[in-house]
C-alpha positions as a Markdown table, in Angstrom:
| # | Residue | x | y | z |
|---|---|---|---|---|
| 1 | Met | 78.0 | -7.1 | -53.6 |
| 2 | Ile | 74.2 | -7.4 | -53.0 |
| 3 | Thr | 74.7 | -8.4 | -49.4 |
| 4 | Gly | 76.9 | -5.4 | -48.8 |
| 5 | Phe | 74.2 | -3.1 | -50.2 |
| 6 | Val | 71.4 | -4.7 | -48.1 |
| 7 | Arg | 73.5 | -4.7 | -45.0 |
| 8 | Thr | 74.5 | -1.0 | -45.4 |
| 9 | Gly | 70.9 | -0.2 | -46.5 |
| 10 | Ile | 69.5 | -1.8 | -43.3 |
| 11 | Leu | 72.0 | 0.0 | -41.1 |
| 12 | Ala | 71.2 | 3.3 | -42.8 |
| 13 | Ala | 67.5 | 2.8 | -42.3 |
| 14 | Trp | 68.0 | 2.1 | -38.6 |
| 15 | Cys | 70.2 | 5.2 | -38.3 |
| 16 | Gly | 67.4 | 7.3 | -39.9 |
| 17 | Leu | 64.9 | 5.7 | -37.5 |
| 18 | Leu | 67.1 | 6.3 | -34.5 |
| 19 | Ile | 67.7 | 10.0 | -35.4 |
| 20 | Ser | 63.9 | 10.5 | -35.8 |
| 21 | Tyr | 63.1 | 8.7 | -32.6 |
| 22 | Ile | 65.6 | 10.8 | -30.6 |
| 23 | Asn | 64.2 | 13.9 | -32.2 |
| 24 | Phe | 60.7 | 12.8 | -31.2 |
| 25 | Leu | 61.7 | 12.2 | -27.6 |
| 26 | Ala | 63.2 | 15.7 | -27.4 |
| 27 | Gly | 60.0 | 17.2 | -28.9 |
| 28 | Ala | 57.8 | 15.2 | -26.5 |
| 29 | Tyr | 59.9 | 16.3 | -23.6 |
| 30 | Thr | 59.5 | 20.0 | -24.7 |
| 31 | Val | 55.8 | 19.5 | -25.0 |
| 32 | Ala | 55.6 | 17.8 | -21.6 |
| 33 | Trp | 57.6 | 20.6 | -20.0 |
| 34 | Gly | 55.8 | 23.4 | -21.6 |
| 35 | Ile | 52.2 | 22.3 | -21.5 |
| 36 | Lys | 51.7 | 23.7 | -18.0 |
| 37 | Lys | 53.4 | 27.0 | -18.9 |
| 38 | Ser | 51.8 | 30.0 | -20.5 |
| 39 | Asp | 50.9 | 29.9 | -24.1 |
| 40 | Lys | 53.6 | 32.4 | -25.1 |
| 41 | Leu | 56.3 | 30.5 | -23.3 |
| 42 | Phe | 55.1 | 27.1 | -24.6 |
| 43 | Tyr | 55.1 | 28.2 | -28.2 |
| 44 | Ala | 58.4 | 30.0 | -27.9 |
| 45 | Ala | 60.0 | 26.8 | -26.5 |
| 46 | Phe | 58.2 | 24.6 | -29.0 |
| 47 | Phe | 59.2 | 26.5 | -32.1 |
| 48 | Ser | 62.7 | 27.3 | -31.0 |
| 49 | Gly | 63.2 | 23.7 | -30.0 |
| 50 | Met | 61.8 | 22.6 | -33.3 |
| 51 | Leu | 64.3 | 24.8 | -35.2 |
| 52 | Ala | 67.2 | 23.7 | -33.0 |
| 53 | Arg | 66.3 | 20.0 | -33.5 |
| 54 | Phe | 66.1 | 20.5 | -37.2 |
| 55 | Val | 69.5 | 22.1 | -37.3 |
| 56 | Ile | 71.0 | 19.3 | -35.3 |
| 57 | Ile | 69.4 | 16.7 | -37.6 |
| 58 | Leu | 70.9 | 18.5 | -40.6 |
| 59 | Ile | 74.4 | 18.5 | -38.9 |
| 60 | Ile | 74.1 | 14.8 | -38.1 |
| 61 | Leu | 72.9 | 14.0 | -41.6 |
| 62 | Phe | 75.8 | 15.9 | -43.1 |
| 63 | Val | 78.3 | 14.1 | -41.0 |
| 64 | Leu | 76.7 | 10.7 | -41.7 |
| 65 | Leu | 76.6 | 11.3 | -45.5 |
| 66 | Lys | 80.1 | 12.9 | -45.7 |
| 67 | Tyr | 82.1 | 10.6 | -43.4 |
| 68 | Val | 80.2 | 7.3 | -43.0 |
| 69 | Asp | 79.7 | 4.9 | -45.8 |
| 70 | Leu | 75.9 | 4.4 | -45.5 |
| 71 | Asn | 73.4 | 3.9 | -48.2 |
| 72 | Arg | 72.1 | 7.4 | -48.9 |
| 73 | Val | 68.7 | 6.4 | -50.3 |
| 74 | Ser | 67.9 | 4.2 | -47.4 |
| 75 | Leu | 69.0 | 6.8 | -44.9 |
| 76 | Met | 67.1 | 9.6 | -46.4 |
| 77 | Leu | 64.0 | 7.6 | -47.1 |
| 78 | Ser | 63.9 | 6.2 | -43.5 |
| 79 | Leu | 64.6 | 9.6 | -42.0 |
| 80 | Leu | 61.8 | 11.3 | -44.0 |
| 81 | Val | 59.2 | 8.7 | -43.4 |
| 82 | Thr | 59.9 | 8.3 | -39.7 |
| 83 | Tyr | 60.5 | 12.1 | -39.2 |
| 84 | Phe | 57.1 | 13.0 | -40.5 |
| 85 | Ser | 55.4 | 10.1 | -38.8 |
| 86 | Phe | 56.8 | 11.1 | -35.4 |
| 87 | Leu | 56.0 | 14.7 | -36.2 |
| 88 | Ala | 52.3 | 13.8 | -36.8 |
| 89 | Leu | 52.4 | 11.9 | -33.5 |
| 90 | Glu | 53.9 | 15.0 | -31.8 |
| 91 | Ile | 51.1 | 17.2 | -33.2 |
| 92 | Leu | 48.5 | 14.7 | -32.0 |
| 93 | Ile | 50.0 | 14.9 | -28.5 |
| 94 | Ile | 49.9 | 18.7 | -28.6 |
| 95 | His | 46.3 | 18.6 | -29.8 |
| 96 | Glu | 45.2 | 16.2 | -27.1 |
| 97 | Ser | 47.0 | 18.2 | -24.5 |
| 98 | Ser | 45.5 | 21.5 | -25.6 |
| 99 | Leu | 42.0 | 19.9 | -25.6 |
| 100 | Thr | 42.6 | 18.7 | -22.0 |
| 101 | Arg | 44.0 | 22.0 | -21.0 |
| 102 | Gly | 41.1 | 23.9 | -22.6 |
| 103 | Ser | 38.4 | 21.8 | -20.8 |
| 104 | Ala | 40.2 | 22.2 | -17.5 |
| 105 | Ser | 39.9 | 26.0 | -17.7 |
């Protein structure tokens, strides 16, 4: 019984990490694509992409919780920690890019 909990807990944690990592890669791609564009286009793409990625994560999370027998606590905790960690990294990338872009002007 304990090994089943640990096994499904580890699998759920890895699923949360994978979802967050793919989300981060999509956000980093959006930033890389839009950093050379105008500010208006960049922010429109960034915020609409953030909303779309969030909706996709919610759909994936709903499917995983409803139809896959994973440990809910491990999945949610892993997803929250890694999502906000990758989000902080994404914000840092945007900040560094905007400083570079500002000094080039």
